[in-house]
N, C-alpha and C positions, 0 to 999 in steps of 0.2 A: 504493499500500498504505501503511497505516497501523499506527504502532505508538508505545508509551510511549516518551516524549524520557527523563523522568531520574526520579529517585524523591526521597524524602525522608527523613530518620530520624526517625524517630517515639520520643523519645527515653523515653516512658510504656511500648511495649513491648516496647522495645529490638529493633524489626526494621524491615526495608525496607520501604516502602510508595509504589506508585507514584501519581505527579501529573503536575500539568500536564495532565489529561484536558482544559481547556478547549483546548489544543492540539491534541489530537487531534480535538475538536469541528471546530473552526476548520478544520482541514484534509478533515474530512469536507465540510462544509459548501462547502467548494472544489470538490471532487469532485462533490458533487448540483448545484452551480450547473452545473458543466460539461457534466453531463450533460441538463441542458435546453437547453444551446447547441450540443451536439452534435446534439441533435434539430431543433432549429432550422435549424441547417445541411444535414442532412439530408433535412427537409421543406420549406424554403423556401428554401435557398440563402441563409442570413440567419447571417454569419459574426461573433458574438460570444464564438468559442473564445476560451481561454488555454490553454498548458500548465500539466498539472497531476501528471504523471509525469516524472522528473528522472533519467537516468541518464549517469554519466561516467564514460569509458575512460580512465584517466589514463594509461596505459602499454600497450606490447604485452610488454614485457619479462618476465621469469618465471623463478624460481630452481626451478620443476618441469618436468618432462616428459612432461606427460599424452599420453597415447594417442589419445586424441579432438582435440586443440589443435595448431594450427600455430605457435601464436606462437613458440614456443622455437625453430623451426625456421627462420626467416623470416632472409634473407641481409640484408635492410633492414631497420628497423624505422620506422616512422611518426613525424615531427618531435615533439616533447612540448613542450606551452605550461610556462613556468614557473610556479612557485608564485604569483608576485605577477599573473600573466595570468588563471591560475585563480582566485584571489581577486577580480580586477577582473569576469570571467565573472559569478562567482557574485552579486556584487552587483549587478549590471544585470539578472539575473533576477529578484532581489528586488526591486530596482524597478518592474520588471512585473508581476510576480505578488502582491508582498507574500510575506509567511512560506511556505517552501514546503519538501518533503523531498527529498532527494536521494541517489543510492546511487551510492558509487565502487567501480570493479572493475579490471581489469588482462586481460591480465598480472595483477600483483602489487603492487597500494597501497603495502604495506611496504616496497618496494624504491623508492619512489619518494622521492626527496629532499625534506624537508619536509612529508610528506602529515600528518604527526601536528599540524605546526603549522597546515595547510590544516582537518585538524578542528577545532581551538581556536578559529581564526577562523570559522569554521562557526556552533561553540557561541558564540560571543558577537556574532554577527549574526543572529539569529533564522533560522538556516538550521539545517533538521534533518538533519545528515550520516551517513548508514550505511555500511558497506561491504561486501563482498563479497573472502573470503581464503581461499587454501590452507592456512593453517594453519600453515608451516614457521616464520614468526615470532613466532605470536601469544603464545608463554611470553614471550619475550625482550621484547615491548612492552605485557605486560598493562597494566602500572600508568600508563603514560604514555596508553594508549589508553583506560583508565577514566577516566583524568581529563579527558579529552578532550571526555567525556558524549558520545558518538556515538548517534544514533537507534538503530542496532540495528546487530550483526555479526552477518554471515552467512559461514558456514564450509564450504567444500568436502568431505564427508566421504560416499563413497562405498558405505560397506559396512560393518557391525559388525566384520566378518573384517579383519584388519590386513593379510594377506598378499594379500588383493584389492584393497583401498584401493590399498596401496604400490607394488602393480604396474599399477595403472589410471593412479596420478600419477605412473610414473616415479622413485619415491625411495622408499627403505628406509628404515624406521623412520618414516614419516610420521605414520602412523597413530597412533602412540603419542607424536607431538609433539603433535599435534593433542589430545587426549587430556590431555594435561598443559596444554597452554595455555588449555582449558576451565576446567578445575580454577584454573588461576591467575588466570582473568578473575573467576570467583564470586571466589576468596578477596579479590580486590582489589573487587570490588563491595561486598562486604560491609565491607572495611576502611574504605574510603573513604564508604562510606552513598549509592552511584550505583547505580543498579539501568536495567539497558535490555535488551530481548531478545536474547537469542543465540539463531541460528536455524541448523539443518543442512540443507544446501543438496545432496542429492543428483544428481549425474545417472543416468537410467534407462539399462540399458543390457544386453545379453546377459550380462555377467559379472556382475551385481549383482541383476537384478529379483526374480528367485526368493523372496531373500532380505530384501525391501524390509521387510516386516512385521519383523524381528528387528531391522530397524535402527530402526525406529520405537521398539522395546522399550529398546533399546540407549539411543539419545537421552534418552529419560526416564531411565535408569539416571544419564545425563552431567548431569541437572539444565538442560537446556538448556529455550530457552521453545516449540518449535515445528519441525517437520522441513517442507520444502518442496521437492515433487519438481520436476523438469523434464526433459524427454526429451533424448534425443542427438539431433542434428545430423549430417547427412552434410557433414564436414568435411575429413577426410583418408582415409589410404590404410585406416588400422586400422579406422576407423567404418565402411568398405564390407566389409571384410574378415573380421573378428574382430568387432565391438562392437555392430553392428545386431542387434535383434531379428528374425529373420528369420520367413517364413509358417510354417512348422511349430511355431514356438514363440509363435503369436499366442493360441492360446487359453490356453497355460499364463497368459499376462500378463495376459488378460483376468480372468482367477479370481485373480490378485493384487490386480489393481485394486479387483476387487470385496471381496477381503477388509480392504483400504484403506478403502474406503467403510465398511465394517460397522464397523472400529476407530473411524474419523472420529465415525461415528452413536454410539458408546460413549464419546466424550471423549478419543479419542488426540489427542496435538496437533499433527496434522496440517492445515497451511494451504490447502494444494489445495482447490478447490471438489470436490465430488462430479461435477458435468459436468466438470471438468479431468479429473479420475482417469478418469471413464468412458471420456474420448476419447483415453486414453493410447496404446492399441491402435491408432485409428484414424490415431494422428500416425506408429506405425512402417508402416502399410499406405500413407502418403503420398496420405491421400486430402484432397480439396479440403475447403474450410470449408463445413459446411450451411448453405444459404440460414435457419436460426434465428441463425447468427453472422454474417450479413453483414447490413447493408454493414459491412467494416473499419473501427473507429474511432480508429484507433492515431493515422493522421495529424490528428485531432482533439486529443490530449492530450498525446503523447508527444514528451519532448525530449530528444535522443540526442545528447552532446558526445563526441567523439574526439579521441585525444590530442594533436594539432595545434590543434584549436578549431572544425573542420568539425561541424555542426550538423546533423544526421538526425532528422525524423519517425519514421522506420523505415529498420534498416539494410539492408533489402532494396532502399532507394530513393536516388536520389543526394542531397549535400548541398544543404542551402538555404543556406546563408550560415556565414561562420566568424566565431566569437564572441568571437575578436580584433581583428576589424575594425569590426563592428559590434554595435548592442546587441540586448539578446534579442527587443525590442520591433521593430525593423526586421527581425530575420530572422522571426518568428512573423509579422509583416504583409505582408513583402517579395513579390513578383511568384515566386519561385521556391517558398516556401511555399504559396501559393494554388496552383500547380500541382501539385506533389506531393501535397497535401492531397486535390485532387482523385482523381488517380492511386492513393493509396492504398485511396476509396473504392470502388476496381474489384476489388482486389486479394481473391482466394479462396483464398490459402494458409493452410492448417490450423498457426497457428503459437500452439504452448503453453510456449513459453519464457516463464520468469517474466515478463520485459519484455514481452512481446509479446501475452501471451494475454490474450483479451478477460475483462474482469471487471465484472458489475454491481457499482451500488453496494452492493446486497445482500450482493454476492461479500465486497467490501472489508471493510464492517462486520464480517462473519465473520471474516475473516483477522485482524483488530482483538481480537475476542472471540478467540481461538483463541490468539492471542500474551499477553495481559491473562493470561487463566487460566492460562497456561503459565509464566508469567513469578510469579503467586502461589505457584503448586505449588511 
């Protein structure tokens, strides 16, 4: 994914203006290079791929009780690397790939001791670090988050209706906290003359899908940059018994997705491609990926780091090494990665989660334009 890293204060106009489009272009060129490398791997079994999409699960601990998540119910949490270990891991990736963008998530990153220090470290070392948060602590940490110059901030917000969102996330009053947090973020962006995309990231499910167009309008009123939808996964008892969109609702879901496609064409700040929106119903039908979307290329560009340092090319497959023991280059070029990379090419799962969904270079450019347009507004 692309997005604007920071902004510069234009003293003549007294407005924030996006800058560092050169960094945006550089990241785009890396994606373009890897698109060529992926084709070479698929067609000729020549491997000069490097990871270009990076996700880091900092922790499993969370301060929400989401009905579609198991983290808060775990009897034992995965061991966590300390902040110094994370710094070493991130520098190892940079040594291998050069500057790159990474998204931190959890659990909840903001309850990880030293997380904002880690964001500042990234900002000082040509590592463009974004985050995904449930928004519970957003208002409290807004000033220091903006000062850390994140690449972007994704916020889990599932509905424009407070009661629906708070029920899904298991915390009364969370919707109001998120709205206050976004307002505070924007105030701090103006005060500190720093700009970055703020993105709403809803999970599509039975309790909210009918009102997703209204959520887009609500997001525009909040002044965020974009909305990025992802479908529910079958992970909890509630997912199966309450939250899954079942067969009788598929026609309604399809109608909603078509409405979102029309809204996107009319300029609504929706990051998902029309293709992904069009496949949302197929995800709930649990279809296999079509031949048009195969072979899956996730193993040719993804680098997913778990809290204990284990690295995966896709979370459906085993680890290919541990970042606290091996360099990023050793992990990517190692025998385990080579084996899993070939295995991912044979997978026919229809994955639409934002870290897994297939995105062409054109899709990624379109996402960047959506966020840039939203940021200007």
